[in-house]
C-alpha positions as CSV (number, residue, x, y, z in Angstrom):
1,X,-12.2,-64.5,19.1
2,X,-8.5,-65.5,18.3
3,X,-8.0,-69.3,17.8
4,X,-5.2,-70.9,19.9
5,X,-3.1,-71.1,16.8
6,X,-3.9,-67.5,15.8
7,X,-3.0,-66.5,19.4
8,X,0.5,-68.1,19.1
9,X,1.1,-65.9,15.7
10,X,-0.1,-63.0,17.6
11,X,2.1,-63.6,20.4
12,X,5.0,-64.2,18.2
13,X,4.4,-61.1,15.8
14,X,3.3,-58.7,18.9
15,X,5.8,-59.5,21.5
16,X,8.5,-62.0,20.9
17,X,9.9,-60.9,17.4
18,X,9.6,-57.3,18.1
19,X,11.5,-57.7,21.6
20,X,14.1,-60.0,20.3
21,X,14.6,-57.6,17.2
22,X,14.7,-54.7,19.4
23,X,17.5,-56.3,21.5
24,X,19.6,-57.3,18.5
25,X,19.3,-54.0,17.3
26,X,20.7,-52.6,20.6
27,X,23.6,-55.0,20.5
28,X,24.3,-53.7,17.0
29,X,24.5,-50.1,17.9
30,X,26.3,-50.7,21.1
31,X,29.2,-52.3,19.2
32,X,29.1,-49.6,16.7
33,X,29.4,-47.3,19.7
34,X,32.1,-49.4,21.5
35,X,34.1,-49.6,18.1
36,X,33.3,-45.8,17.5
37,X,35.5,-45.4,14.4
38,X,35.7,-46.1,10.5
39,X,37.4,-49.4,11.4
40,X,33.8,-50.9,12.0
41,X,33.6,-51.3,8.1
42,X,36.6,-53.1,8.0
43,X,35.1,-55.8,10.8
44,X,33.4,-58.9,9.3
45,X,31.4,-59.4,12.5
46,X,29.6,-56.2,11.5
47,X,28.5,-57.4,8.4
48,X,27.6,-60.7,9.8
49,X,25.4,-58.8,12.2
50,X,23.9,-56.7,9.5
51,X,22.9,-60.0,7.7
52,X,21.1,-61.3,10.6
53,X,19.3,-58.0,11.5
54,X,17.9,-58.1,7.8
55,X,17.1,-61.7,8.0
56,X,15.2,-61.4,11.2
57,X,13.4,-58.3,10.0
58,X,12.5,-60.3,6.6
59,X,11.2,-63.3,8.6
60,X,9.2,-61.1,10.8
61,X,7.5,-59.4,7.8
62,X,7.0,-62.9,6.3
63,X,5.2,-64.0,9.3
64,X,3.1,-61.1,9.8
65,X,2.0,-60.9,5.7
66,X,1.7,-64.5,5.2
67,X,-1.9,-65.0,4.8
68,X,-1.5,-68.8,3.6
69,X,0.6,-69.8,6.6
70,X,-0.7,-72.4,9.2
71,X,0.7,-71.1,12.3
72,X,0.7,-74.1,14.6
73,X,2.6,-74.8,18.0
74,X,5.6,-76.8,16.0
75,X,6.1,-73.6,13.9
76,X,6.1,-71.4,17.0
77,X,8.7,-73.7,18.6
78,X,10.7,-73.3,15.7
79,X,10.5,-69.4,15.5
80,X,11.7,-69.7,19.3
81,X,14.5,-72.1,18.2
82,X,15.4,-69.6,15.1
83,X,15.8,-66.8,18.1
84,X,18.0,-69.0,20.0
85,X,20.3,-69.8,17.2
86,X,20.4,-66.1,16.4
87,X,21.1,-64.9,19.6
88,X,23.8,-67.5,19.9
89,X,25.3,-66.4,16.6
90,X,25.3,-62.8,17.8
91,X,26.9,-64.1,21.1
92,X,29.7,-65.9,18.7
93,X,30.6,-62.8,16.9
94,X,31.4,-60.9,19.9
95,X,28.3,-58.7,20.0
96,X,27.7,-59.4,23.9
97,X,31.3,-58.4,24.6
98,X,32.0,-55.9,21.8
99,X,35.5,-54.8,23.6
100,X,37.0,-58.2,23.7
101,X,38.2,-59.7,20.4
102,X,38.9,-62.9,22.0
103,X,34.8,-63.3,22.3
104,X,34.7,-64.0,18.5
105,X,34.6,-67.5,17.6
106,X,33.8,-67.8,14.0
107,X,33.4,-71.4,13.7
108,X,30.6,-71.5,16.4
109,X,29.1,-68.5,14.7
110,X,28.8,-70.4,11.7
111,X,27.2,-73.6,13.5
112,X,24.8,-71.4,14.9
113,X,23.8,-69.7,11.5
114,X,23.8,-73.2,10.1
115,X,20.9,-73.8,12.9
116,X,19.2,-70.7,11.7
117,X,19.1,-72.1,8.0
118,X,18.1,-75.6,9.3
119,X,15.1,-74.1,11.4
120,X,14.2,-72.1,8.3
121,X,14.1,-75.0,6.1
122,X,11.7,-76.9,8.4
123,X,9.7,-73.9,9.0
124,X,9.0,-73.6,5.3
125,X,7.9,-76.9,5.0
126,X,5.8,-77.1,8.0
127,X,3.8,-74.0,6.8
128,X,3.6,-74.9,3.3
129,X,4.4,-71.8,1.6
130,X,3.4,-73.0,-1.9
131,X,4.1,-70.1,-4.3
132,X,7.7,-70.1,-3.4
133,X,8.6,-73.4,-1.6
134,X,11.4,-74.5,-4.2
135,X,13.1,-71.4,-4.2
136,X,13.0,-71.4,-0.4
137,X,14.2,-75.2,-0.3
138,X,17.1,-74.4,-2.5
139,X,18.1,-70.9,-0.8
140,X,17.9,-72.9,2.6
141,X,19.8,-75.8,1.6
142,X,22.6,-73.7,-0.2
143,X,22.6,-71.3,2.9
144,X,23.0,-74.7,5.5
145,X,25.4,-76.3,3.6
146,X,27.6,-72.8,3.3
147,X,27.4,-72.4,6.8
148,X,28.2,-76.1,7.8
149,X,31.4,-75.9,5.4
150,X,32.4,-72.5,6.8
151,X,31.8,-74.1,10.6
152,X,33.9,-77.1,9.5
153,X,37.0,-75.8,7.4
154,X,36.4,-72.3,6.3
155,X,36.3,-70.1,9.4
156,X,40.3,-70.0,9.5
157,X,40.5,-68.4,6.0
158,X,39.7,-64.8,5.4
159,X,38.5,-65.4,1.9
160,X,36.3,-68.0,3.1
161,X,34.8,-65.7,5.6
162,X,34.4,-63.1,3.1
163,X,32.7,-65.5,0.6
164,X,30.1,-66.5,3.4
165,X,29.2,-63.0,3.8
166,X,29.0,-62.4,0.2
167,X,26.7,-65.5,-0.4
168,X,24.4,-64.9,2.7
169,X,24.1,-61.5,1.4
170,X,23.1,-62.6,-2.3
171,X,20.7,-65.4,-0.9
172,X,19.2,-62.9,1.3
173,X,18.6,-60.4,-1.3
174,X,17.1,-63.0,-3.4
175,X,14.7,-64.2,-0.5
176,X,13.7,-60.6,0.3
177,X,13.2,-59.9,-3.6
178,X,11.0,-62.9,-4.2
179,X,9.4,-63.4,-0.8
180,X,6.0,-61.3,-0.4
181,X,6.2,-58.9,2.4
182,X,3.1,-57.2,2.5
């Protein structure tokens, strides 16, 4: 018999996360198909999308393989809030209108990304992942600060946007390397 909290985790890992990950993968591939040239590799939004997909995949694996996670209703709601932030992040980097360059609004993308970092910080505090809690707190705080700073002032500057992509990639690499995934 699955407990109420176990059923929330099953619902998230068995339905919502796979459906959402499949949706963003479709948006990502659709953008590649619309651009259909090597110019996609010069597109900053391509790299932001890739980082978001890797983050979402890593978060999914973290939920699936965490044995010491207490998956309660507030944690479930935070996962849904993270999904909404990721959806808006994809929206603001133009993935829902890939042929319209005016759809890209980097400042709002950064606010959405800051929301992702904030919900991740709160999620890690609520579930109490003990072995790596300090690392997750440091990475989450840095990511939140970087995204908020980019949203407020940095989105206008190419060097700042590149720094944000590189910073997120490095933090995601550390996260993926240090967090057990099975």
